[in-house]
C-alpha positions, 0 to 999 in steps of 0.5 A: 500500500502506498504511503502518503508523504508527511509534511516536510520542511521547505528546505527539503521540499519535493513534490511527489504523487502516487502512480496507478498500479499499471505504472509499477506493473510495467516497472517490475524486476524478476524476484528470487533469481540469486542466492548469496553464492551468485551474488558473491559471483556478481561482486567478483565479476564487477571487479575482476577486470581490474586484476587483468588491466588498468591498475598497472597505470598506477605504477607510472604515478607512484612506482611500486611502493606508492601503488602498494601503499595506496592499495593497502589504504584503499583495500582498508577503505573498501573493506570498511565500506563493504561492511557498512553497505552490508548493514544498509542493504540488510535494512533497506533491500531495494534495486537502488542500492547506494541511492536507496540508502542515501535517500533515506538518510540524506533526503531526495537531494542526497539520494539523487546526488548519490545515484548520479555519482554511481551512474557516472561510475557505471556508465564510464567504467564499461567504456574503459574496460572496452578499451582494455578488451580491444587491447587484448583482442588485438594482441591475440590477433583475433579475427584480424582486428587491428582497430579497436572500435569494432570490438567496442561496438560488438561487445556492447551490442552482444552483451546488452542483447544478453541482458535483455533476455532477463536477469536470471539468465544473464547472472548465470552466464556472468557466473561462468565467465567469472569462474573462468577468469578466476582460473586464469588468475590461478594459472598466472600466479603459478607461472609468475612465481618462477619469474619473480625477481624482487629487483624488478619491483623497484626498477623505476629510476627515482625522480627529484620529488620530495621523499623520492627513493627506489621504493617511492620513485615519485615521492610521497605525492606519488602515493596519493596520485596512485590512489585512483588506480588502486581503486581499480582493484575493487571498483564496483563491488558496491554494486552488489546491493543493486541486485536486492530486488532480484535476490532470494532473501535479500536481507540475509544473502546480499550482506553475505554475498558482498562480504564473500566477494570482498574476501576473494578480491583482497587475495587476487589484488594482492597476488596480481600487484606483487607478481606482475610487477615482480615478474615483468618489472615496474617500468615495463608494466606501467603502460601495458594494456595487458600486463599479466600477459606481458609479465609472463613473456612468450610461452604457453602460460602467457597465451592461456592467460591472454585468452582467459584475461579476455574472459575476465574483462568481459565478466566485468564489462558484462556485470557492470552493465547489469549495475548501471541498468538497475541504478538507472531503473531505480532512479527512473522508477522513482521519478528522478530521471525520465520515467520511460527509462524504467519500463521493463520487457516481458523478461523483466529486464529494463530496456532503455536503462540498458541501451541508453548508458550503453550508447553513451559508453560506446561513444566514450570508448571511441576515445581509446583513452583507457587510463583517462576513462578509468580516472573518470569512473573513479571520480564518480565512484569515490564521490558516491562512497563519500555520500554512502558512508555519510548515509551509514553514519546518519542512519546509525545516529538518527535511526538507532532502532531501525531493524538491521539483520546485519550490523557493521563491526565497529559501527560508525568508526568503521565507516568513518575511516572509509569516509576519510579515505574516499574523500582523499580519493576524490581529490586524487582524481584531480591530481591524475587528470584534472580535466577529466575530473572537471568534466565529470564534475560538470556532468554531475552539476548538470544532473543536479540542476535537472533535479532542482528545476524539474524532477524533484517536482515529479517524484513517485511517492509509491516507488519503493525508495520513496516509501522507505523514506516516507516510512522513516518520516512517519515513524519519526513523527510518531516518535 
């Protein structure tokens, strides 16, 4: 039953209305399609391309030492953030994920700001991954392709088409691809151990920067500059709660899935960072489009990892499409973005929510600038992390009695740590490529103008996320 919105302060005012039953009937996802193992696979799938390519550009910013320190800080941030999101997803299971949490904690402005930041991340990340897929395909000489844009177009068309067949089918295909990609990492680790040489870790010549050494060739500032690339080891794992409406028993399985995925990614990220650099050398790996393959050199293992590495990139590309479509679906269903974007087909897949960001991502991939696109995706991600961690802290303080089947160990101290590191990460994106970060900031500002001028006056009161917020206000008034 729809819950009418109580009176709000003028500073938080937004106009909403109740849509008829037919409205939500056309905007329904298929429920009960994923247990915690499939959700853990989804979390790994989001991220696993980051093990195969992209992170190594951080060697050019901080050297091995700078990237290592940045990776340790970022791993701590993600672990703390995942524990906070596990709590919020158990309390507020909806397809909006981070946007749903922020909507409840920070109101419509904060909710939309968080959802917009996540959309920027998820729309751009596949474009970056597409350029890496192109590099792997070209290195393999598949189909005689030498120009990457054909690859970009093919992967967008094929995988959007698969997603349109429905979530259950798409997630199962994703799970198989992810399993293959994990096998590829195991093969790489076994092969790289025999080629490891500790001297390769520090073969970048020190600069004259403050604090420069063989361990930190670009000095102390290099640690900060390497942060956006360290994020690539874990980027998008926060998308697991977006599957809440399609999961079995989401209050239990979403927290279990995201925590299990984080555990696996901590192991794979550490192994890849040390072994790629130790086998191939920091200087040689800092600009490589397929670092795992180049670190192994010629040989059977390198060829096998090259083919399987393509599966790893495809896994993340495929799963982040799922994430951007669900985030866009939730924002559209609630009226924050044009409502036609949330209409689902007969297989309960959101049609335009899959296609529109796909077109934008394809156009961005044509730049061929994987490192630049990576930095842009990280800007959106880090900004959303700041807002989500603030949301956790606010909900703990303001709604201590809200039912939470899972509670974050350490409470607000844990998410407070994640908040500080995420804020530093936002600034770090400007150190790496200020132009790219400013473009993202401009896009973010345009979305907020759209909300302020138009969409906040057309919200759907009986959408799940707005009902969560209305319940909170009603309970607060009764209390």
